[in-house]
C-alpha positions as CSV (number, residue, x, y, z in Angstrom):
1,V,156.8,125.6,62.6
2,T,156.8,122.8,65.3
3,V,159.4,120.2,63.8
4,N,161.9,119.8,61.1
5,F,164.1,116.8,61.4
6,S,164.8,115.1,58.1
7,D,168.0,115.0,56.3
8,V,166.9,113.7,53.0
9,R,163.6,115.2,52.4
10,T,161.2,118.0,53.6
11,D,159.1,117.0,56.4
12,V,157.9,119.9,58.5
13,Y,154.9,120.3,60.6
14,M,153.3,123.7,61.0
15,Q,150.7,124.8,63.5
16,D,148.6,128.0,64.2
17,G,146.1,128.5,66.9
18,T,143.5,126.3,65.1
19,A,145.3,123.4,63.4
20,G,148.4,121.6,62.1
21,I,149.4,120.1,59.0
22,N,152.3,118.5,57.4
23,L,154.6,120.0,54.7
24,F,156.1,117.2,52.8
25,N,158.0,116.8,49.7
26,A,160.2,113.6,49.1
27,S,162.0,115.0,46.1
28,V,163.2,118.4,47.4
29,A,166.0,118.8,49.7
30,P,165.2,119.8,53.2
31,I,164.6,123.3,53.7
32,T,166.1,125.4,56.5
33,L,163.3,126.0,59.0
34,A,163.5,126.0,62.7
35,P,160.9,125.6,65.4
36,G,159.1,129.0,66.1
37,D,159.6,130.1,62.5
38,S,156.6,132.0,61.0
39,I,156.0,131.1,57.4
40,T,153.2,131.3,54.8
41,V,153.4,128.4,52.2
42,T,151.4,127.5,49.1
43,G,151.1,124.0,47.5
44,S,148.7,121.0,46.8
45,I,146.9,119.2,49.4
46,L,147.5,115.4,49.4
47,Q,146.9,112.4,51.5
48,F,149.7,109.9,52.6
49,R,148.2,106.8,54.3
50,G,145.6,109.0,55.9
51,L,147.9,111.9,56.8
52,T,146.7,115.2,55.3
53,E,149.8,117.0,53.8
54,I,150.7,120.1,51.8
55,Q,153.2,119.4,49.0
56,P,154.9,122.8,49.1
57,D,156.1,124.9,46.1
58,F,159.0,126.3,47.9
59,A,159.1,129.1,45.4
60,L,156.1,130.3,47.1
61,L,157.3,130.0,50.8
62,T,157.7,133.3,52.7
63,R,159.4,133.5,56.2
64,H,158.0,136.2,58.2
65,A,159.8,135.8,61.4
66,T,162.0,133.6,63.5
67,G,162.1,132.7,67.0
68,R,158.3,133.0,67.7
69,P,156.7,130.9,70.4
70,V,156.1,127.3,69.5
71,P,152.3,126.4,70.3
72,D,152.0,124.6,73.7
73,P,151.1,121.0,73.2
74,L,147.5,120.3,73.7
75,L,147.0,118.0,76.6
76,I,145.1,114.8,75.6
77,N,145.0,111.0,76.6
78,C,145.3,107.9,74.7
79,A,141.6,107.7,74.0
80,A,141.4,111.1,72.4
81,V,144.0,110.0,70.1
82,N,142.2,107.0,68.9
83,T,139.0,109.2,68.3
84,T,140.8,111.9,66.2
85,F,138.5,111.1,63.3
86,H,135.0,112.8,63.9
87,L,131.8,111.6,62.4
88,D,131.5,114.9,60.3
89,G,134.8,113.8,58.5
90,T,137.1,116.4,60.4
91,E,140.3,115.4,62.2
92,P,140.9,118.7,64.3
93,N,143.9,117.4,66.2
94,E,145.8,115.7,63.3
95,G,149.0,117.4,62.7
96,R,149.0,119.3,66.2
97,L,151.5,119.3,68.9
98,V,150.1,117.2,71.8
99,R,151.0,115.8,75.2
100,I,149.9,112.7,77.1
101,D,151.1,112.3,80.6
102,G,151.6,109.1,82.6
103,V,152.0,106.6,80.0
104,T,153.8,103.2,79.8
105,Y,155.4,101.8,76.5
106,N,155.1,98.4,74.8
107,P,158.0,98.1,72.4
108,V,156.6,95.0,70.9
109,T,153.5,96.7,69.6
110,S,154.7,100.2,69.5
111,T,151.9,101.4,71.8
112,I,151.7,103.6,74.9
113,T,148.9,103.1,77.5
114,D,147.3,105.6,79.9
115,A,144.3,105.3,82.2
116,S,142.0,106.0,79.2
117,G,143.4,103.2,77.0
118,T,146.2,102.4,74.4
119,T,147.3,104.2,71.3
120,N,150.2,104.0,68.7
121,I,153.3,105.9,69.2
122,F,156.4,106.1,66.8
123,I,159.8,106.1,68.6
124,P,162.8,105.8,66.3
125,N,165.2,103.0,67.2
126,T,167.9,105.7,67.5
127,Y,166.3,107.1,70.6
128,P,167.5,106.0,74.0
129,P,165.4,103.5,75.9
130,V,162.2,105.1,77.4
131,P,161.4,105.2,81.1
132,S,159.0,102.8,82.6
133,V,156.4,105.6,82.9
134,F,156.7,109.0,81.3
135,D,155.0,112.0,79.7
136,V,155.3,112.5,75.9
137,I,155.2,115.4,73.7
138,G,154.7,114.9,70.0
139,I,153.0,115.4,66.7
140,L,149.6,113.6,66.4
141,K,149.9,111.8,63.0
142,Q,148.0,109.3,61.1
143,F,149.7,106.3,59.3
144,K,147.4,103.5,57.9
145,P,149.7,100.4,57.4
146,G,149.8,97.9,54.6
147,S,151.2,97.0,51.3
148,P,150.6,98.3,48.8
149,A,149.6,101.7,50.4
150,P,145.9,101.4,51.2
151,G,143.3,103.8,50.5
152,P,140.5,105.3,52.2
153,P,138.7,105.4,54.5
154,Y,141.1,107.1,56.8
155,T,139.3,106.9,60.1
156,A,141.8,105.2,62.4
157,D,145.5,104.4,62.8
158,Y,146.7,107.7,64.5
159,E,149.9,107.9,66.4
160,I,152.1,110.2,68.5
161,S,155.4,111.0,67.0
162,P,157.9,112.7,69.5
163,R,160.0,115.3,67.7
164,T,163.2,114.5,69.6
165,P,164.1,112.3,72.5
166,A,163.7,115.3,74.8
167,D,160.0,115.0,74.1
168,I,160.1,111.7,76.3
169,I,159.9,113.1,79.8
170,G,160.7,110.5,82.4
171,H,159.2,110.6,86.1
172,A,161.4,110.8,89.0
173,G,161.0,108.5,91.8
174,P,158.4,105.8,92.4
175,I,155.3,105.9,90.2
176,I,152.1,104.7,92.0
177,T,149.9,103.3,89.3
178,S,147.0,102.1,91.4
179,T,145.5,103.0,94.7
180,P,147.6,101.4,97.7
181,F,145.6,99.1,100.1
């Protein structure tokens, strides 16, 4: 389990060595899981605005262990977030814990930018202000905006969602963003 931070619903990401996926159930009170829990769960596969989810049947959830190592985040860049959908229909990094280093934040558009390009980020308004240049760790999610909820195809609209404010890692000292001359 990589994250579990909801007070009103079950919204948990789990990941193994190959992939990650969201466990989501809006009608079930939060279950008590912590980062590092090892679980097996059974449920239905659903899509929500492009995000593949398991709607778990908690009667069939088994906790095998606690305190296991959380997977290291996959180091990627903004361009890799935007190309999460592959032409063969797979999304190998959706639901995974990822890290992008050396980004800047645009709060107007809720985007981050690195040397490879710009991508979406979801930073809750309860988080403290972000530094001018930072590294970010988070879950690579998909959220296709629109009202009513739009249908397929789900080939874009990926975003990084930090798990806690600690996933926004500021840089100390001056940041040189281009070659001095």
